[in-house]
C-alpha positions, -999 to +999 in steps of 0.1 A: +269+526+082+273+489+071+278+503+035+309+522+047+325+492+062+319+471+031+335+500+009+362+502+032+372+463+033+369+465-009+392+496-011+418+478+013+415+441-003+444+431-025+439+428-060+469+406-071+469+375-087+432+379-100+415+359-127+396+378-154+364+366-138+375+376-102+383+411-118+349+414-135+333+406-102+354+432-085+344+459-112+307+451-105+312+451-065+328+484-068+301+498-091+272+484-067+292+502-039+295+534-057+259+536-067+246+528-031+266+554-013+256+580-040+222+573-029+230+584+008+252+612-007+223+625-024+202+631+008+230+638+031+255+658+011+284+641+034+318+651+020+331+620+036+307+600+012+321+618-019+357+609-008+350+571-007+332+571-040+364+588-057+387+564-041+364+533-052+360+549-086+397+549-088+404+515-079+374+503-101+391+522-130+425+503-126+404+473-126+389+478-155+421+491-172+434+457-165+405+441-182+406+459-211+444+446-217+471+469-238+458+484-269+475+469-300+504+487-316+498+513-343+505+502-377+530+527-396 
C-alpha cells in the first residue's frame, strides 16, 4: 500500500528547525494521511492501520502544539 509507505515516511521525517509555514504544511499532510487511512480502515478493520493512525495523530498534535505556542502567564 502506497499510502502506508507515505505515512511511515512522514512519521520518520525529522521535524526540527521547521518554519511556521512548514509546520502548517506538515499538520495538513498528517491530517490528509489520517483521513485517507481511516477510509481504508472502515472497510478492512485492520488493527495495523489503527496503530498507524494513532502514531500519526500523536505527531500531528505535537506539531500543532508547537504552532499554537505557549499560553500567556495568568495574571494575579
